[in-house]
C-alpha positions, 0 to 999 in steps of 0.5 A, spaced: 500 500 500 502 507 498 505 511 504 505 519 503 510 523 508 509 530 508 516 534 511 515 541 513 519 547 516 516 548 523 520 555 524 517 557 517 510 556 520 508 550 514 504 546 519 497 549 516 500 548 509 502 540 511 495 539 514 492 542 508 495 537 503 494 531 508 487 533 509 486 533 501 490 526 500 486 523 506 479 526 503 481 524 496 484 517 497 481 515 503 483 507 505 487 507 498 493 510 502 496 506 508 498 512 511 499 520 510 504 522 516 507 529 517 515 530 519 518 536 522 523 539 519 527 546 518 531 550 513 524 552 509 523 545 507 516 542 504 517 536 501 512 530 499 514 523 498 510 517 496 514 511 498 520 515 498 519 518 491 519 525 492 513 528 488 513 535 490 519 540 493 517 547 494 524 549 492 523 546 485 515 546 484 510 552 485 505 550 491 498 547 489 495 542 493 491 540 487 497 539 483 500 535 489 494 530 489 494 529 481 501 527 482 500 522 488 494 519 484 499 516 479 502 512 485 495 510 488 
């Protein structure tokens, strides 16, 4: 089954952004995901991984929850 990890920068205040992505994924995919976990980080990090593959990195991609969901759909 598919697992998703959302690593977010705590000092940057990215918790709400991480929760928004988590909520969207759980609402969209429900029981098709084994887990959607939040992992604390720093230095401006906001990375979404699916089974250890990076599907979103704030330093390379524009933040768009719908686009993150679309990218993860390919793994589910």
